[in-house]
N, C-alpha and C positions, 0 to 999 in steps of 0.2 A: 135678587138671586145671585149667588156667587158663581163665577165661571172660571174654569181653569184655562189659562193661556199656555199653550203647549208649543214645544219646538216643532218645526215642520217634519213631515215624514221623509226621512232620507232614503235615497235609493240604495240598492244592495252594494254598490261600489263605494259608498261612504259610510263608515262605521259610526262616526260621531262628529260633533262640531264644538266650537269654543265660543263662549259669550264674548263678543267683541266690544259692544257698547250698549249701555242702557240709555234710552232717550227720555225715559220717564222715571219718576221716583215714587215711593210709596205715598199715597194720599193725593197724587195728581189725577185730575180729570182727563179723560181721553175721549175722542170721538171715534166713531166707527171707521175702520180702515186707516187710522192714524198710526204712524210708525212708533213702536214701543221699544224694540230691541233688535240688534243685529247679531247674527250668528255666523261666524266664519268657519267654512269647511275646507277640505283639501282643494276644492275646485272653485267655489264661488262664495260670496257673502250673501246670506239669506236674510231677508227682512221679515220680521214678525209683526203683523198688524193687529190692531184691536178688533175683536170680532163684533163688539157692540159698544154703544156709548156707556160710560160708567166711570168708576174710580178704581185706581190700582190700590188694593188693600194690603197686599203682601207680595214682596219679591222673594222668590225661593232660591235663586242662584245669583252669584255675583259675577262681575266681569272677570274673565280669565278662567272661569269654571268650564269643565268639559261636560257637555250634555249629549244625550242620546236621542234617537228619533222618538218624537211624541212625548218627550219628558216634560212635565209641568215646569213652567218658568215663573209664573206669577198667578195671583188670583185677582179677578176683576169683579167688583160689585156692580151689577147691571143697573142702568138708569143714570140719567144725567145728574151731576152734582158739581158743586163748586170745589175749587182746590182748597187745601188746608188753610192757606194764607187768607183767602176770601172769607172763610168761615169764622175766623178769629174775631173777637170783639175789638172795637176801636182801642180800648184801653190796653189790649195786649198786642196790638199791631206793632211789629218791630220797626225800628227806625230804618232809614234808607241804608245806613251803613250796615246794620245787622242783616237787613234783607239781602244786600249784596254779598255779605259774608256767607249766608246760607246758600245763595245761588252758586257761589264759587265752590262751596263744599260739595254740592250736588254734582259738580262737573269734575270731581277728582276721581282718578282711577285708583285701584287698590294700592299700587306702589307709591303713587303721589300722596295719597291720604296718610300712609304710614310715615312718610318723611315730614309731613305737616304736623302730625301729632308728636313725633319725636322731638322736633326742633321748635314746637310751639310757634309756628309761622302764621301770619295773617294773610289769608288767601286774597283779600281785597287788593293787595299790592302786587299780585302776580298775574301776569297776562298769559292766558292759555293759547297755545298754538295748535292744539289738537282739533279733531273734528267737532264742529258745533261749539268751539270755544273751550273744549275740554283742557284741563290743566294736566300735562303729562309729567312724568318723573324728570325728564330733561328740563322742562320749564322750572321745576323746583330747584334743581341743581344749578341752573343758570342764575336764578334769582339769588340763591345763597352765595354764589361766587361773586356776583356784582355787589352784594351787600358787604361782603368781606373787603372788597376793594375800595369802599367809600372812605374818604378821609375822616379822621377822628374829629369830634366837635372841638372848636376853638375855645379855650378857657375864657370865662367872662372877664378876667382881669388881663388886659393886654400885656402887662409886664411879665405875666407868668406864661405867656404863649411861647411855645417852642418854635424856633425858626425852622422853616420848611426847607430842606436841602433836596434839590431836584437830582434824582439819580439818572445819569445818562447811561443807557444800555451799551455795553461793550460786547461786540461779537454777536453771534446768533442767540436768540432767545432760548432760555433753558426750559421754558414751558412746553410740555409735550402732551397735548390734549388727546384723550381717548374717550370713546363713547361705546358702551356695550349694550346692545339691545337683542332680545331674543328674536329668532326667526318667526314670522307669521306661519300659520298652518299651511297657507297656500305656497309660500316660498319654500318651506320645508318639504312639501310634497313635490314641488317642481324639482328641487335638488335630488330627491330620492329617485324620481323617474329618470332624470338625466344620467345619474350614476348607474342606475339599473340598465339603461339603454347602452351605455358604453361598456358595461361588463358582460351583458348577456346576449349581445348581438354581434355579428361579424360586420361592423360598419366599414364601408369603403365609399369614397367619393370620386366621381368623375366630373370633368369640367369641359366647358365649351364656351364659345362666345357668339353673340348674336348681334346682327346689324339692326338697330332700332329705327333706322330712317324711314322704312315703309310705314310702320305703325305710328311714328310721330307725325308723318305727313297726313295720314288718314285721320288721326286725332285732331290735328290742327285745322283740317278742312271741315270737319263735321261736328266739333265739340259744342259749338253754340247751338246748332240745329238739334243736336242730340239732347242737350239739356232742356231745350224748349219742348221737344216732342215727348220726353219722358219725365215730365213733372219735376224738373230741377235736378235730376240725377246726372252727375258729372261723369264724363268719359275719361277714365284713367287707363293705366297700363295693366293693372292687376287683372281686369276682366279678360283681356286678351290671353294672358298666361293661364288663367283658370280654364278658359274654353279650349286652349291648345292642349293643356294637360288632360282634359276629358277625352279629347280625340286620340291623343297618344296612348292613354291608358286602355282604350278599346283595342289598340293594336298590340299592346304588350301587357296582357292581363296579369303577369307575374308581379309587375310593379304596383298593381292595384290589389294585391292579395294581402292576407294577414296570417300570422301564425297562431295556432291554437293547440298548444302541446306539441305533439308530433305530426299534427295535421296542418296542411296548407289550405286556407279557405280562399277560394277565388270568388270575388264579388262581381256580380253581373250588373252593377250600378256604380256610379261615381259620386261618392259623398266627399266633397273636398273641404278640408280644414284650412282656414286662413289664420296664420299666426298674428296676434295683435298684442302690442306692448302696452301694459298698463302700469300704474304706480305700484300695484301689488305683485307684478310679475307678468310673465308671458302666458297668455291664454290662447286656446285654439278653438274658436267656435266653428261649427260645421254647417256647410250648405248641403242640404239633402238633394239628391238627384240633380246635381249641377249640370249634367249632360243634357237635361231637358229644359234648362233655363236659358233665356236669351241673354245677350251681352248686357242689355239694360237691366235685366233682373239680377244678374250677377253683380253689377256695379252698385245697384240699390241695396242688395243684401250685404255687401262688404261695408258700405257706408253705415248701414243700420247696426251691424255687428260691432263696428268700431266705436260708435257712440254709446251703445249699451255696455260694452266692455269697460269704457272709461268711467261710466256712471254706476258700475257694479250692478247692472241690471240683467246680466246674462243668467240664464237658468242652467241647471245641471243638464237638462235635455239638449240645450244648445251646444254643449261641449262633449256630448257622448257620441261615440261612434267615430265615423270618418274612415275613409279607405286610403286617402293620400293627403299630403299637406303641402301647402305653398307658403313660403316665408319671404319677406322682402326686407333685407337689411340695407338696401340701397337708400331707403328713406332717411337713414341715419348717416349716410355717407360711406357705407362699407363697400369697398372695391372688390373684395373676394373673401369668401369664408367657406367653412364646411359645416353645414347645418347638421344637427343631431336628430336621429330618428325619433318618431313619436310612436312607440310600440303600442299595439302589436302591428302597426303599419310597417311595410317593407320599403317605403321610399318617401323622400321629401325633396322638393325642388326649392333651391335658394336663388332668389333674384338679387341683383346688386346695382350699384350706382351706374348710371349712364355717363360715359365719358368719351369725349372726342379723342380718337386715336388715328394715326396714319395707317392705312390699310392698302395692300396691293390688290388692285382690281383691274383685270385685263392688262396686266403689265404696267399699270400706272399707279402712282401713289395718290390715294384719295383720303381725305380726312372724313371719317364717319363716326356717328354716335354709337358706340359699342357698349355692350353689357356682358359681363361674365355670368355664366350660369353654372350652378353646381347641383349635382344630383347625388345625394347620399342614399345608399341602398344597403339592404341586408344581403351579404354575399352568400348566406346559407341557402337563400331561395333564388336570388337573381344573379345570373352570370354576368361577367364584365361585358360580353358582347351585347346582351339584352339591354343593359344599362346605357351603354354608349349609343345604341340605336334609338332608345327612347329619347335621350337628350338631343340627338340629331333631329328626330321627328319634331320636338318642340322648337328647335332652331328653324327648321324649314317652314313650319306653320307661322311663326312670328315674322320671319323675313318675307313671307308672302301671305298676308292675313286673309286674302280671298279664299285660301285653302280651308280656313276655319269655317267659313260660311258654307262652302261647297263640300266640306268633309272629304278633301282630297289628300 
């Protein structure tokens, strides 16, 4: 029985997706829940799995095609079957070289395939650097360039050989390499949202600095016991800032609000988004009801979200919603920055690098581990006074972490 393999049902916020990579070809056998094709949307990469054991009989869309929700992608003949290669008679079985050539051809993207056909290239000589060994357009161009640079064959008669004159480069190289690649859908959507945030909100940032010595001492004292007690969950700094943000948001509800047209929506809960950097771009998975989570729950959730983000395992639901965002540029060495709002949210907290600095304490100069904090906020809703008080509340809670537990 033939089964239609369809694109996933996209939520209302996502209009369509793009076929990123086929992992199976026509005639290939597949097992139930085996990965067949990946679809890239504005937010996540969705995996389409085989609904049953069977054989892919027809692929209806190619890589790079735009597909809509529930659109048929391929047909699957239900029932176990061998691949095309195994079904062929021994007399027709291709040689090892031919089999490798066919395998390489299956790993070609549309742009790469066009170059191979135009220049009549042998894909057996080309190494693929794409996902699962796929041969990309850049691999083809690199191969062609290296082939052009190979020395010409030496004539069979030595007396006819042309002497090789070594050219010594003088001055800087005249070669100026450029590489043009289209934006991924995710990167294009990120760019669109960032540009929209800068144009459609009244963004303003306020700064403060926090003494990290108390939190660092607490972490140093309890991190091993914490990890043993909570099944390997590590005690980091992000958990303290998320819990401090939850407490500060209760005191200043405008920072936890969002804009809906001309209405301001005040949220009676704290869903905290945590910015995570991936190869595809910055994503912001959300922790629901973070105010009811323990410090261990927060740290475990952050670790899980980070791993799933890097493996493209986040779902659309994981990144939907959120009332406030925390981002940590300090892990990359950033000393100070102004984070951009994540609309329709009205505030985002930026953490930075911890650095020893001389500070005046009770009339004496003391070297302390300090961190700059930045709060970017929408001035249309939040006044400067509220923003400054919110950031001071974060500072007070971090410099005396017992306040977070006691909610003081």
